[in-house]
C-alpha positions in Angstrom: 8.7 -23.7 10.6 8.8 -20.5 8.5 11.4 -18.0 9.4 9.9 -14.6 10.4 12.8 -12.7 8.8 12.1 -14.5 5.5 8.4 -13.8 5.8 9.0 -10.1 6.3 11.1 -10.1 3.2 8.5 -12.0 1.3 5.8 -9.4 2.3 8.0 -6.5 1.3 8.5 -8.0 -2.2 4.8 -8.9 -2.5 3.7 -5.4 -1.6 6.2 -3.5 -3.8 6.5 -6.1 -6.5 10.2 -5.2 -6.6 13.3 -6.9 -5.1 15.1 -3.5 -5.3 12.3 -1.6 -3.5 12.0 -4.4 -0.9 15.7 -4.2 -0.2 15.5 -0.4 0.3 12.5 -0.8 2.6 14.3 -3.4 4.7 17.7 -1.7 4.7 19.5 -4.8 3.2 21.2 -5.7 0.0 19.1 -7.0 -2.9 21.1 -10.2 -2.8 19.9 -10.8 0.7 16.3 -10.3 -0.4 16.8 -12.9 -3.2 18.4 -15.3 -0.7 15.5 -14.9 1.8 12.9 -15.5 -0.9 14.8 -18.6 -2.2 14.9 -20.1 1.3 11.3 -19.4 1.9 10.3 -21.0 -1.4 12.5 -24.0 -0.5 10.8 -24.3 2.9 7.3 -24.1 1.3 8.2 -26.4 -1.5 6.4 -23.9 -3.9 7.3 -21.1 -6.2 6.0 -17.8 -4.7 7.0 -15.3 -7.3 7.1 -15.4 -11.1 10.0 -13.3 -12.3 11.0 -12.2 -15.8 12.5 -9.1 -17.5 9.2 -7.3 -17.2 8.9 -7.5 -13.4 7.7 -9.6 -10.5 4.3 -11.1 -9.9 2.9 -13.3 -7.2 2.0 -16.9 -8.1 -1.1 -18.6 -6.9 0.9 -20.1 -4.0 2.4 -16.7 -3.3 -1.1 -15.2 -3.0 -1.9 -17.9 -0.5 1.3 -17.3 1.4 0.3 -13.6 1.9 -2.4 -14.4 4.5 -0.2 -17.0 6.3 2.8 -14.7 6.5 0.7 -11.9 7.9 -0.9 -14.1 10.5 2.4 -15.7 11.6 4.1 -12.3 12.0 1.2 -10.8 13.9 1.2 -13.8 16.3 5.0 -13.5 16.7 4.7 -9.8 17.6 2.0 -10.5 20.1 4.1 -13.2 21.8 7.2 -11.0 21.8 5.3 -8.1 23.5 3.6 -10.4 26.0 6.8 -12.1 27.2 8.8 -8.8 27.1 6.4 -7.6 29.7 6.4 -4.0 28.3 3.0 -2.7 27.3 2.9 0.3 25.0 1.2 3.4 26.4 0.5 6.9 25.3 -1.2 8.9 22.6 -0.6 8.1 18.9 -1.7 10.6 16.3 -2.0 8.7 13.0 -2.9 10.2 9.6 -4.2 8.2 6.7 -5.0 9.7 3.3 -8.5 9.6 1.7 -7.3 6.8 -0.6 -7.8 4.2 2.2 -11.4 5.0 3.1 -12.7 2.0 1.1 -9.9 -0.4 2.0 -9.5 -2.8 4.9 -7.3 -0.4 6.9 -9.9 -0.5 9.7 -9.1 -4.2 10.2 -5.4 -3.3 10.6 -6.3 -0.6 13.1 -8.6 -2.9 15.0 -5.8 -5.5 15.3 -3.5 -2.8 16.6 -6.0 -1.6 19.2 -6.5 -5.2 20.3 -2.8 -5.8 20.7 -2.1 -2.4 22.3 -5.2 -1.4 24.3 -3.3 1.2 26.4 -2.4 3.3 23.3 -4.9 6.1 22.6 -5.1 6.1 18.9 -6.3 9.4 17.2 -7.1 9.0 13.5 -7.0 11.9 11.0 -8.2 11.2 7.4 -7.1 14.0 5.0 -5.5 14.6 1.6 -1.9 13.3 1.4 -0.5 16.8 0.9 -2.3 18.1 4.0 -1.1 15.1 6.1 2.5 15.7 5.1 2.2 19.4 6.1 0.7 18.4 9.5 3.5 15.8 10.1 6.1 18.5 9.4 4.4 20.8 11.8 4.5 18.2 14.6 0.8 17.7 14.7 0.9 14.0 13.6 3.2 11.1 14.7 2.8 8.8 11.7 1.3 9.2 8.2 0.2 6.7 5.6 -0.2 8.6 2.3 1.0 9.1 -1.2 4.3 11.0 -1.7 5.5 13.3 -4.5 8.0 11.9 -6.9 10.7 14.3 -5.7 10.2 13.4 -2.1 12.3 10.4 -1.0 11.0 10.3 2.6 9.1 7.4 4.0 9.0 3.6 3.9 7.5 2.4 0.7 4.3 0.3 1.2 3.8 -0.3 -2.4 4.1 1.3 -5.8 1.1 1.6 -8.1 0.0 3.2 -11.3 -2.2 6.3 -11.5 -5.0 5.8 -14.1 -8.1 7.6 -15.3 -11.3 6.1 -14.1 -15.0 6.9 -14.8 -18.4 5.5 -15.2 -18.9 2.7 -17.7 -21.5 4.8 -19.5 -19.2 7.9 -19.8 -18.1 8.8 -23.3 -15.6 11.6 -23.8 -16.0 14.0 -26.7 -12.5 14.6 -28.1 -13.6 18.0 -29.4 -14.6 19.2 -26.0 -12.6 19.9 -22.8 -12.0 16.8 -20.5 -14.5 17.0 -17.5 -12.5 16.5 -14.3 -13.5 15.3 -10.9 -10.8 16.4 -8.5 -9.7 16.7 -4.9 -8.9 20.4 -3.9 -5.3 21.6 -3.6 -2.8 20.3 -2.4 -4.0 16.9 -3.6 -1.2 15.0 -5.5 -3.7 13.4 -7.9 -5.1 16.8 -8.8 -1.6 18.2 -9.6 -0.7 15.1 -11.6 -3.9 15.1 -13.7 -3.6 18.8 -14.5 0.1 18.6 -15.3 -0.4 15.6 -17.7 -3.3 17.3 -19.6 -1.3 20.6 -19.9 1.7 18.7 -21.2 -0.5 17.0 -23.8 -2.1 20.3 -24.8 -5.5 18.9 -24.0 -8.2 21.3 -22.8 -10.0 20.5 -19.6 -12.6 21.8 -17.2 -13.4 21.1 -13.6 -16.8 19.4 -13.3 -16.6 18.6 -9.6 -14.3 19.4 -6.6 -14.6 17.6 -3.2 -12.4 17.0 -0.3 -14.2 13.7 0.3 -13.4 10.6 -1.7 -17.0 9.4 -1.3 -18.1 12.7 -2.9 -15.7 12.3 -5.8 -16.9 8.7 -6.3 -20.5 9.7 -6.3 -19.8 12.4 -8.9 -17.8 10.1 -11.1 -20.5 7.4 -10.9 -23.0 10.0 -12.0 -21.0 10.6 -15.1 -19.9 14.1 -14.3 -16.3 13.4 -15.4 -13.2 11.4 -15.0 -10.8 11.3 -12.0 -7.2 10.2 -11.5 -6.9 7.3 -9.1 -4.7 4.4 -8.0 -5.1 1.3 -10.2 -5.1 -1.0 -7.2 -7.9 0.9 -5.5 -10.5 1.5 -8.1 -13.8 1.8 -6.3 -16.8 -0.5 -7.2 -19.0 0.9 -9.9 -16.1 2.6 -11.7 -13.8 1.4 -14.4 -10.5 2.4 -16.0 -10.9 4.7 -18.9 -9.7 3.0 -22.1 -6.8 4.1 -24.3 -9.3 5.2 -27.0 -10.2 8.2 -24.9 -6.7 9.5 -25.7 -6.0 10.7 -22.1 -2.3 11.1 -21.1 -0.4 8.7 -19.0 -0.3 9.6 -15.3 2.7 7.6 -14.3 3.3 5.8 -11.0 2.5 6.7 -7.4 4.2 5.6 -4.2 2.3 4.9 -1.0 4.5 5.4 2.0 4.7 5.4 5.8 6.4 8.6 7.2 7.3 9.0 10.8 7.4 12.2 12.8 10.3 13.1 15.1 12.3 10.0 16.3 12.5 11.5 19.8 8.8 12.1 20.1 6.9 10.4 23.0 4.8 8.4 20.5 7.8 7.0 18.6 7.4 3.5 20.0 3.6 3.2 19.4 4.2 4.7 15.9 6.8 2.0 15.1 4.4 -0.7 16.4 1.6 0.6 14.2 4.0 0.9 11.2 5.0 -2.7 11.7 1.3 -3.7 11.7 0.6 -1.8 8.5 3.7 -3.2 6.8 2.6 -6.7 7.7 -0.9 -6.2 6.6 -0.2 -4.1 3.5 -2.1 -6.5 1.2 -5.3 -5.5 3.0 -4.9 -2.0 1.7 -5.8 -2.9 -1.9 -9.4 -3.3 -3.1 -10.3 -6.7 -4.4 
């Protein structure tokens, strides 16, 4: 028998690759996170994480445990809801950033709809900055998006690197401005890309702007330019631009869940969907 509490802790570490960030997400001490992981590894008889001074990585057995942990927690939640005899109802306005268009987020939402058929789910797909604005205005109940470095709100789903990506055939001329493929304002990746290039003193030009991720991907595949994108979500047909191009480092990026007002009518459905997303966070990366 695997303890659900330990499994939730395992998922938090696996998704953030940080014992410190997992502790902050769960609201416990880091020593408690370490204890839960040790106990789960003892129960499994396998090592789930490789830890050194550089960070935390999943072992092969840890990768296998991801699927089992998610399945066990989802089944446990369904059983709890069934025997509690309280079915969630109401309208839930959920916003997800364009970053998740190509991921398996639809599988997570399908599972939520199956478990909570009386919740009317309204999905808004937009830029992260726009979603945060709509949440603040009370027009959304829950948001899954990137957050700005200075913004401490939200529960961390995972931390990733922002990198430059482009077509395999693209060759940048160091003597000419960097051609950029960008989301419009107030996109966080747009701001980060322009700030990094300005700080480096590198000239740039905007080759394509689109509010659609699919539009940006098409332009980048066509070789129009490079775009800033999450390392764990690089779309098929595009590659990370190598160091030889001399482009500046873009730093890290946090993907978070942010709730609306705690006293809102949709607070309970929002918490249920948040739990489903946290349990299935590994589905939100591209293979």
